[in-house]
C-alpha positions in Angstrom: -12.8 -10.2 -5.5 -9.0 -10.5 -6.1 -7.7 -12.9 -8.6 -5.2 -15.7 -7.8 -2.3 -16.4 -10.1 0.3 -19.1 -9.9 3.9 -17.9 -10.0 5.6 -19.9 -12.8 8.9 -18.1 -13.3 11.1 -16.0 -11.0 12.3 -13.2 -13.3 14.5 -11.1 -11.1 14.8 -9.6 -7.6 13.8 -5.9 -7.1 16.4 -4.8 -4.7 15.0 -1.3 -4.2 12.8 -2.7 -1.5 14.1 -3.8 1.9 12.0 -6.9 1.9 13.5 -8.1 -1.5 10.3 -8.2 -3.6 10.6 -9.8 -7.0 9.3 -9.6 -10.5 7.6 -12.9 -11.4 5.6 -14.3 -14.3 2.2 -15.8 -13.6 0.3 -18.6 -15.2 -1.8 -16.0 -17.0 1.4 -14.8 -18.8 1.2 -11.5 -16.8 4.1 -10.0 -14.9 3.7 -9.1 -11.2 5.7 -7.5 -8.5 5.6 -10.1 -5.8 5.6 -9.3 -2.1 6.7 -12.3 0.0 4.8 -13.4 3.0 8.1 -14.8 4.5 10.0 -11.5 4.3 11.3 -9.6 7.3 8.2 -8.0 8.8 5.9 -10.9 7.9 2.3 -10.9 6.6 1.4 -7.7 8.4 3.0 -5.8 5.5 0.8 -7.7 3.0 -2.3 -6.9 5.1 -1.4 -3.2 4.9 -0.9 -3.5 1.2 -4.4 -4.9 0.7 -6.2 -2.6 3.1 -4.5 0.6 1.9 -4.5 -0.4 -1.7 -8.1 -1.3 -1.9 -9.2 1.7 0.2 -7.3 3.9 -2.3 -9.1 2.1 -5.2 -12.5 2.8 -3.7 -11.6 6.4 -3.2 -10.8 6.6 -7.0 -7.1 6.8 -6.6 -5.1 4.9 -9.3 -3.5 1.7 -7.9 -2.2 -1.2 -9.9 -4.3 -4.4 -9.6 -3.5 -6.5 -6.6 -3.6 -10.3 -6.9 -3.0 -13.2 -4.7 0.1 -15.1 -5.9 0.5 -18.8 -5.2 4.2 -19.5 -4.8 5.2 -23.2 -5.4 8.2 -24.7 -3.7 9.9 -25.4 -7.0 9.9 -21.7 -8.0 13.4 -21.1 -6.5 15.1 -24.3 -7.4 17.2 -22.7 -10.1 18.1 -19.5 -8.2 21.8 -19.1 -7.5 21.2 -16.6 -4.7 20.9 -18.3 -1.4 18.9 -15.3 0.1 16.4 -15.6 -2.7 16.0 -19.4 -2.2 15.5 -19.0 1.5 12.9 -16.3 1.0 11.0 -18.4 -1.5 11.1 -21.4 0.8 9.7 -19.3 3.7 6.9 -18.0 1.4 5.6 -21.2 -0.2 1.8 -20.8 -0.5 -0.2 -17.6 -0.7 1.5 -14.2 -1.2 0.6 -10.9 -2.7 1.3 -9.4 -6.1 0.9 -6.1 -7.8 0.4 -5.7 -11.6 3.7 -4.7 -13.2 3.3 -1.5 -15.2 5.7 -1.8 -18.2 7.4 1.4 -19.1 6.3 3.2 -15.9 8.7 5.9 -14.6 9.3 6.4 -10.9 8.0 9.8 -9.9 10.9 12.3 -9.2 9.8 15.6 -7.8 13.0 17.2 -9.2 12.3 16.1 -12.7 8.9 17.7 -13.3 5.7 15.8 -14.0 4.0 17.4 -11.0 0.5 16.0 -10.3 -2.6 18.1 -10.3 -2.8 20.0 -7.0 -6.2 18.5 -6.1 -5.0 15.0 -6.8 -1.9 15.7 -4.7 -4.1 16.8 -1.9 -6.2 13.7 -2.2 -3.1 11.5 -1.9 -1.9 13.5 1.1 -5.3 13.0 2.8 -5.3 9.3 1.9 -1.9 8.7 3.4 -2.9 10.5 6.5 -6.0 8.4 6.8 -4.0 5.2 6.4 -1.0 6.3 8.5 1.3 5.7 5.5 4.7 7.0 6.5 6.4 6.1 3.3 5.6 8.7 0.6 8.6 11.0 1.0 10.9 12.8 -1.4 13.5 10.1 -0.6 10.9 7.3 -1.5 7.9 8.7 -3.3 6.3 5.3 -4.1 4.6 6.8 -7.1 4.8 5.7 -10.7 3.9 7.7 -13.8 2.3 5.5 -16.4 0.4 6.7 -19.5 0.4 10.2 -18.0 -1.2 9.2 -14.7 0.4 9.0 -11.3 -0.2 5.5 -9.7 0.2 4.8 -6.0 2.4 1.8 -5.1 4.0 0.1 -2.1 1.7 0.5 0.9 3.4 -1.9 3.2 4.4 0.9 5.6 0.8 2.0 6.1 -1.0 1.2 9.3 2.4 1.0 10.9 1.2 0.7 14.6 0.0 -2.8 13.9 3.6 -4.0 13.9 3.9 -3.2 17.6 0.3 -3.9 18.5 -1.9 -6.0 16.2 -5.0 -4.2 17.7 -4.9 -1.4 15.1 -8.1 0.1 16.4 -6.2 1.4 19.4 -4.3 3.7 17.1 -7.4 5.4 15.8 -6.4 8.8 17.0 -2.8 8.8 15.6 -1.6 11.3 13.1 1.5 11.0 10.9 4.5 11.9 13.0 5.9 14.2 10.3 3.1 15.2 7.9 5.3 17.9 6.4 7.6 15.3 4.8 5.0 14.1 2.3 6.5 14.3 -1.2 3.3 15.8 -2.7 2.6 18.3 0.0 4.5 21.3 -1.5 2.4 21.2 -4.7 -0.9 20.1 -3.1 -4.1 22.0 -2.9 -6.1 22.3 0.2 -6.1 19.1 2.2 -9.3 20.3 3.9 -11.0 20.5 0.5 -9.7 17.0 -0.2 -11.3 16.0 3.1 -14.6 17.3 2.0 -14.3 15.4 -1.3 -13.2 12.1 0.0 -14.5 11.5 3.5 -18.0 10.5 2.4 -16.9 8.1 -0.3 -16.4 5.1 2.0 -19.0 3.4 4.1 -19.3 0.2 6.2 -20.1 -1.9 3.2 -16.9 -0.8 1.4 -14.7 -1.5 4.4 -16.4 -4.9 4.8 -15.4 -5.8 1.2 -11.9 -4.6 1.8 -11.2 -6.6 5.0 -12.8 -9.7 3.6 -9.9 -9.8 1.1 -7.4 -10.4 3.9 -6.5 -14.1 4.1 -7.1 -15.5 7.6 -3.6 -16.9 7.9 -2.1 -13.4 7.5 -3.9 -12.1 10.6 -2.1 -12.1 13.9 -5.1 -13.3 15.8 -8.9 -13.7 15.9 -11.2 -10.7 15.5 -8.5 -8.5 13.9 -10.1 -8.4 10.5 -12.9 -6.4 11.8 -10.5 -4.1 13.6 -9.1 -2.9 10.3 -12.5 -1.9 9.2 -13.3 -0.3 12.5 -10.0 1.7 12.4 -10.8 3.3 9.0 -14.5 3.9 9.8 -13.7 5.6 13.1 -11.1 7.8 11.5 -13.5 8.8 8.8 -16.2 9.6 11.4 -14.1 12.4 12.7 -12.8 14.7 14.0 -10.2 13.7 11.3 -7.2 15.4 13.0 -5.0 13.8 10.4 -6.4 16.1 7.7 -6.0 19.2 9.9 -2.4 18.2 10.7 -1.6 17.9 7.0 -3.2 21.2 6.2 -1.3 23.0 8.9 1.9 21.5 7.6 1.0 22.7 4.1 0.2 26.2 5.4 3.6 26.4 7.1 5.6 24.7 4.4 
């Protein structure tokens, strides 16, 4: 189950993201990175955050806690920025938050702190599975916190669902540029990662994951099950996404 918190204070916008996420305080006194339902690409981004984030968690990859965030209309009354006020107004109700990791550093491949090669290969494999196009050197979407690399910002995963909500139709896709993954140069064998990870998820796991998606965030009936079907069919093989990543690593 995911917890629900009430946003009680808008702290500041996080302008690194194109959808203008924000740092907010919750009624549990915690701080959360809030992803707004009313932002540019709509709730499909939040669906991708839940599906990819919770799949990663079940694979044993470190992901900050995800929570539902209830946004009240009065949250933005004191904000001087019209863009922020409009975004809050368009997002009143249920949104998505990620636990804020105080003191975390953004991963910079040029600054050292390389992850273990097996872990890097696991992340490459996971991003291939989830069609996550946004873990590049330009935008690693990794935080280093207490000595561990944490995966964040999965809104770009499952990208075909923006053009066609029937994500199961994209089951045979591979990442368009697997060689661009920020961790690929230091990764171990992606095929060995495939052997480690492919058997960790089953139908019950995916049923739990997709049950977390609020009905109002889905583009139509029956689509919840398609997200589970998409992941399960990709896991069943032939897992071309893993082979494509391994070929890119070999030729890197």
